[in-house]
C-alpha positions in Angstrom: 36.2 -45.0 -29.3 34.9 -41.6 -27.9 35.2 -41.4 -24.2 32.0 -40.7 -22.4 32.2 -37.0 -20.8 33.4 -37.3 -16.8 31.6 -35.4 -14.2 33.7 -34.1 -11.7 32.6 -33.2 -8.2 32.1 -29.5 -7.5 33.9 -28.1 -4.3 31.8 -27.4 -1.6 28.8 -28.8 -3.2 28.3 -32.5 -2.3 26.2 -34.4 -4.5 26.7 -32.3 -7.3 29.4 -32.9 -10.5 30.0 -30.7 -13.3 31.0 -31.8 -16.8 33.8 -29.3 -18.4 32.8 -30.6 -21.9 29.3 -29.6 -21.9 29.0 -27.0 -19.1 26.3 -28.8 -17.4 25.7 -29.9 -13.8 24.6 -33.6 -12.5 22.9 -34.1 -9.0 23.0 -37.3 -7.4 21.2 -38.6 -4.4 20.7 -41.6 -2.6 17.1 -42.4 -1.3 16.4 -45.6 0.5 19.1 -47.6 -1.1 18.3 -46.3 -4.6 20.1 -43.9 -6.7 18.8 -41.0 -8.5 20.4 -38.3 -10.6 19.3 -35.7 -12.8 21.2 -32.8 -15.0 20.7 -29.3 -15.2 21.7 -26.3 -17.0 22.9 -24.3 -13.9 24.2 -25.1 -10.6 21.5 -23.0 -9.2 18.9 -26.0 -10.5 21.1 -28.7 -9.5 21.0 -27.5 -6.0 17.4 -26.9 -5.8 16.8 -30.5 -7.1 18.8 -31.9 -4.4 17.0 -29.6 -1.8 13.4 -30.7 -2.9 13.5 -34.0 -4.7 11.7 -36.6 -2.7 12.4 -39.8 -4.5 8.7 -40.2 -5.5 8.3 -37.9 -8.2 9.9 -38.6 -11.4 9.4 -35.1 -13.0 12.5 -32.9 -12.7 11.9 -29.2 -12.2 12.2 -27.5 -15.7 14.6 -24.6 -16.2 12.1 -21.2 -16.2 12.1 -19.6 -19.8 9.5 -17.3 -18.4 10.9 -13.6 -18.2 9.4 -10.9 -16.1 8.0 -9.3 -19.1 6.0 -12.3 -19.9 4.7 -12.6 -16.1 3.7 -8.9 -16.3 2.0 -9.7 -19.4 0.2 -12.5 -18.1 -0.8 -10.8 -15.1 -2.1 -8.0 -17.0 -4.6 -10.4 -18.8 -5.8 -12.4 -15.9 -5.6 -10.5 -12.9 -6.0 -6.8 -13.9 -9.8 -7.2 -14.5 -10.2 -8.0 -11.1 -8.5 -4.7 -9.9 -10.1 -1.2 -9.6 -9.1 0.7 -12.6 -7.2 3.2 -10.2 -5.0 0.2 -8.9 -4.5 -0.9 -12.5 -2.9 2.6 -13.6 -0.9 3.2 -10.3 0.7 -0.4 -10.9 1.5 0.6 -14.5 3.1 4.0 -13.6 5.3 2.0 -10.8 6.2 -0.6 -13.3 8.5 1.9 -15.6 11.4 1.5 -13.4 11.1 -2.3 -13.2 11.2 -2.4 -17.0 15.0 -2.9 -16.7 14.5 -6.2 -15.4 12.1 -7.4 -17.9 14.5 -9.6 -19.9 15.3 -11.9 -16.9 14.0 -15.2 -16.6 12.4 -15.3 -13.2 14.8 -17.8 -11.7 17.4 -15.5 -12.8 16.1 -12.4 -10.5 18.1 -13.4 -7.5 18.9 -11.2 -4.5 22.3 -10.0 -6.1 20.4 -9.0 -9.1 18.0 -6.8 -7.1 20.7 -5.7 -5.2 22.4 -4.3 -8.4 19.1 -2.7 -9.5 18.6 -0.7 -6.2 21.8 0.5 -6.2 21.8 1.8 -9.7 18.3 3.7 -9.3 19.5 5.0 -6.1 22.9 6.5 -7.9 20.5 8.0 -10.4 18.0 9.7 -7.9 21.0 11.0 -5.9 22.7 12.5 -9.0 22.9 15.8 -9.4 21.0 15.6 -12.9 18.1 14.3 -10.9 18.3 16.7 -8.0 18.6 19.7 -10.0 15.3 18.8 -11.8 12.4 21.0 -11.5 10.4 18.5 -9.4 10.6 20.5 -6.3 9.3 18.8 -3.1 8.0 16.0 -5.1 11.3 14.6 -5.6 12.0 10.8 -5.4 12.4 9.5 -1.5 12.6 5.7 -2.0 12.2 2.6 -4.0 9.4 1.0 -1.6 6.5 1.2 -4.2 8.6 -0.4 -6.8 10.0 -3.1 -4.4 6.4 -4.0 -3.3 5.2 -4.1 -6.6 7.8 -6.7 -7.6 6.7 -8.6 -4.8 3.2 -8.6 -5.5 4.3 -9.8 -9.2 6.5 -12.3 -7.7 3.5 -13.6 -5.3 0.9 -13.6 -8.3 3.4 -15.6 -10.3 4.0 -18.2 -7.6 0.2 -18.6 -7.3 -0.6 -19.0 -11.3 -1.6 -22.2 -12.3 0.0 -21.5 -15.6 3.6 -21.1 -13.6 3.0 -23.3 -10.8 5.4 -26.2 -11.8 8.4 -23.5 -12.5 7.7 -21.2 -9.8 6.9 -23.5 -6.6 10.5 -23.7 -5.4 11.6 -20.1 -6.1 12.1 -17.6 -3.3 11.2 -14.0 -3.4 14.6 -12.3 -4.0 13.4 -9.3 -2.4 15.0 -8.8 1.2 14.2 -6.2 3.9 17.7 -5.0 3.0 16.7 -3.8 -0.3 14.3 -1.3 1.1 17.0 0.2 3.5 19.3 0.2 0.5 16.6 2.0 -1.8 16.2 4.9 1.2 17.3 8.5 -1.1 16.2 10.9 1.2 13.6 11.5 4.1 10.1 11.9 3.4 8.6 15.3 3.8 6.7 15.5 7.2 3.1 15.8 5.7 -0.4 15.7 7.7 -2.8 13.8 5.6 -5.7 14.3 8.0 -7.4 17.8 8.2 -8.2 18.8 11.7 -12.2 19.5 12.5 -11.2 23.4 13.0 -9.4 23.5 9.4 -12.1 21.6 7.8 -14.8 24.1 9.0 -12.9 27.0 7.8 -12.4 25.1 4.4 -15.9 24.4 4.0 -16.9 28.4 4.5 -14.7 29.3 1.3 -15.9 26.9 -1.1 -18.6 27.7 -3.7 -22.2 26.2 -2.9 -21.8 23.0 -5.1 -18.3 22.0 -3.9 -19.4 22.8 -0.1 -22.2 20.5 -0.3 -19.8 17.9 -2.1 -17.0 18.5 0.6 -19.3 18.2 3.5 -20.8 15.0 2.0 -17.3 14.0 1.5 -16.2 14.6 5.1 -19.3 13.2 6.9 -19.4 10.0 4.9 -15.8 9.6 5.1 -15.7 8.5 1.7 -13.3 8.3 -1.2 -13.7 11.5 -3.4 -15.1 9.2 -6.4 -17.5 7.8 -4.3 -18.9 11.2 -3.0 -18.8 12.6 -6.9 -20.3 9.4 -8.1 -23.3 9.4 -5.7 -26.5 8.4 -7.3 -29.9 9.2 -6.5 -31.0 5.8 -6.8 -28.7 5.0 -3.6 -30.5 7.5 -1.3 -33.2 6.1 1.0 -34.6 9.1 3.0 -37.5 7.1 4.3 -34.9 4.7 6.1 -32.2 7.2 6.3 -29.7 5.5 4.6 -27.3 6.1 2.0 -25.7 3.2 0.0 -22.1 4.0 -1.3 -21.9 2.3 -4.5 -21.0 3.7 -7.7 -17.5 5.7 -8.1 -16.4 8.1 -10.6 -13.8 6.8 -12.9 -11.3 9.7 -14.0 -8.4 9.6 -16.6 -5.2 9.9 -14.9 -3.6 12.3 -17.3 -6.4 14.6 -18.1 -8.4 14.0 -14.9 -11.6 14.3 -16.9 -14.7 12.0 -16.3 -14.5 9.1 -18.6 -17.2 6.6 -16.8 -18.7 5.0 -13.6 -17.5 2.1 -11.7 -20.3 -0.1 -10.8 -18.5 -0.5 -7.4 -16.0 1.0 -4.9 -12.4 0.5 -4.6 -12.7 -2.8 -2.5 -15.6 -4.0 -4.6 -18.0 -3.9 -1.8 -20.9 -1.7 -1.2 -21.4 0.0 2.3 -24.5 1.7 4.0 -23.9 4.9 5.9 -26.5 6.5 8.2 -28.0 9.7 7.1 -27.6 11.9 10.0 -29.5 15.4 9.9 -26.4 16.9 8.4 -26.3 14.8 5.5 -30.0 14.8 5.0 -29.8 18.7 5.0 -27.1 18.3 2.0 -29.0 15.6 0.1 -32.2 18.0 0.3 -30.7 21.0 -1.1 -29.2 18.8 -3.8 -33.0 17.9 -4.6 -33.5 21.3 -6.3 -30.9 20.4 -8.8 -32.1 17.0 -9.8 -33.0 16.3 -13.4 -35.2 13.5 -14.4 -32.8 12.2 -16.9 -29.5 12.2 -14.6 -29.0 10.1 -11.4 -25.9 11.8 -10.4 -26.6 13.8 -7.1 -23.7 16.3 -7.5 -23.0 17.8 -11.0 -22.8 20.5 -13.2 -25.9 21.1 -15.8 -26.3 17.3 -15.5 -22.7 16.4 -16.5 -20.5 14.5 -14.1 -18.0 16.3 -12.2 -14.4 16.3 -13.6 -11.8 15.6 -11.1 -9.5 18.7 -12.1 -12.6 20.8 -11.4 -13.0 19.6 -7.9 -9.3 19.7 -7.5 -9.1 23.2 -8.6 -11.9 24.4 -6.3 -10.7 22.2 -3.3 -7.3 24.1 -3.8 -9.0 27.6 -4.0 -10.6 27.0 -0.6 -7.6 25.8 0.9 -5.7 28.7 -0.2 -8.5 31.3 0.7 -8.8 29.8 4.1 -5.3 29.5 4.6 -5.2 26.0 6.1 -1.9 24.2 6.2 -4.0 21.0 4.3 -3.7 20.3 0.6 -5.4 17.8 -1.6 -8.8 16.0 -1.6 -7.9 12.9 0.3 -7.4 14.9 3.7 -11.0 14.6 3.8 -11.3 11.1 4.4 -8.2 10.9 6.3 -9.5 13.6 8.7 -12.9 11.8 9.5 -11.0 8.6 10.0 -8.7 10.2 12.6 -11.8 11.8 14.2 -13.8 8.7 14.3 -10.9 7.1 16.3 -10.6 9.5 18.6 -14.2 10.1 19.3 -15.0 6.3 19.2 -12.0 5.2 20.9 -10.4 2.7 18.8 -10.1 1.1 15.4 -13.6 -0.4 15.2 -15.0 3.2 14.8 -12.5 3.9 11.9 -13.6 0.8 9.9 -17.3 1.7 10.6 -17.0 5.0 8.9 -14.2 4.4 6.3 -15.5 0.9 5.4 -11.8 -0.5 5.2 -11.6 -4.1 5.2 -8.7 -4.8 7.8 -7.4 -2.9 11.1 -3.9 -2.0 9.2 -5.2 0.2 6.6 -7.7 1.8 9.3 -4.8 2.4 11.5 -3.1 4.0 8.4 -5.6 6.3 7.7 -6.4 7.3 11.5 -3.1 8.3 12.9 -3.4 10.4 15.9 -1.7 13.9 15.6 0.8 15.5 18.0 -1.9 17.3 19.6 -3.6 14.0 21.0 0.1 13.1 21.7 0.3 16.2 23.7 -2.8 15.6 25.6 -1.8 12.1 26.4 1.7 13.1 27.5 0.3 15.5 29.7 -2.2 13.4 31.7 0.4 10.5 32.0 3.0 13.2 33.6 0.0 14.4 35.8 -0.5 11.0 37.0 3.3 10.5 37.5 3.4 13.9 39.8 0.3 12.1 41.8 2.1 9.0 42.4 5.5 10.7 43.3 3.5 13.2 46.0 2.0 10.0 47.6 5.6 8.5 48.0 7.6 11.5 49.5 8.7 10.8 52.9 8.2 13.1 56.0 10.9 15.2 57.5 11.2 12.8 60.5 14.8 10.9 60.3 12.9 7.8 61.5 11.2 7.6 58.4 14.6 7.8 56.2 15.8 4.2 54.7 19.6 4.3 54.1 20.0 2.7 50.6 23.6 1.8 51.4 22.2 -0.2 54.5 19.5 -1.4 52.5 21.8 -2.9 49.9 24.1 -4.4 52.4 21.2 -6.3 54.2 20.1 -7.9 50.8 
C-alpha cells in the first residue's frame, strides 16, 4: 500500500509544512476551533496565506503567472491612451533597462531581485567602458527614473481589475535603499530657471518670429508645445483672454511636427489674462494670419518643428552669452519670478497651471541670489538684536555666569 506523503514542519515557520516528495508547502490555521489548510508551490505563498486568510473566504490566492512583460503590455493597451504622448514616449524609453526583468513573474520580483538588478546596472554605468563613452556631460547619474517607473507599473498592476486577485497582497519591492544604491555620480549643477536680465538679453538676439514666440512662451509661462500650438480661435481680444488648449506634438527622434494634441499635458485647458505685452505680440502676428491656417506661430502656413525652435533658441542663447540652455528655461524662469513677486506657490500655480504645489515648488525653486538677499536681511536683524542686548560698561550691570549657574 502506497503511503500518503507526509508533511514535515518547516523550521522557524510555525503553521507551515513541507512535503519533500512533491516539494510543495502546506499552511494550516485554526480559526474559532475550525481547522483550515491550503497547499502551495512556494513557501512565499504559504506564508502569505497564513498572514491574510480570515477563515471566511474559501478562495485561496492563486500563484501569479503574470510576468512584468505581460503587465507592461496590458498597461500599454489600457492606460497609455489616457496619457500625454510625450509621457508615453518618455516611459517607453525608460523601460529599456527594465527589460532585463521582463521574464519574472510579478510575485518573483522581490526586494532582493531589485537589489541585484540595481547593483548590476550601477556596475555597468561605473565601468570604464561606459565612462569612456562619448556622452560628455550627459552621462548617467542615478537609476531614479527607472525605479520610479517600476513603482508606477506596480501600482497600476495592483489597481487593475484584471490582476486584482493575484496582486492584492503583493508589496512593492522597491525600497528607499534602492535609490541610494542606484547613485552613480552627482548630478551636474544646472540652473533651469532663466533670470529676468538673461531673458531680456536672450529675446534681443532672436529673429522676429522666434522672438515673439519666446516672449509669449515666457509671459504666459507655457510649455513650448502650448506656445507653438496656439490657435487663433483661442484668442479673445475683446475680453483680453487667451485659452491654452492645443499642443504641438513632435516626433522624439526627428523633432518634427506630427500632429496637434487637443489638450495640454495635464488635459486641462487654462485661461491667461492678455496683458498689454501679450496683446502687442498677438497683434504683430495678425499680419501673418492666413485664412486657411489657425496657427498663431507658423512659417508660411506650416506648424513649427521643434528642431527649428531649438536651433533658434540655441543661437540666441549663444549670441547673448547667457549661461542658460534649452527651451524649458522660460517656463521655469517665469515660475520662479511669479513666486518671488507673488510671494508664494499660489502665484506659481496661477501662472503655470500646475495641479499641485509639489510641481509648482519644483518649477519655482528660488536661486542663490534670493538666498543671499534673505541671508543678509536675517543677519542684519540678528545684529540689531545683539546691539539692543549689549550691556553698559558699569560693573553693576555685569552678571557673573558662574554665580548665576550656582544660584540655579
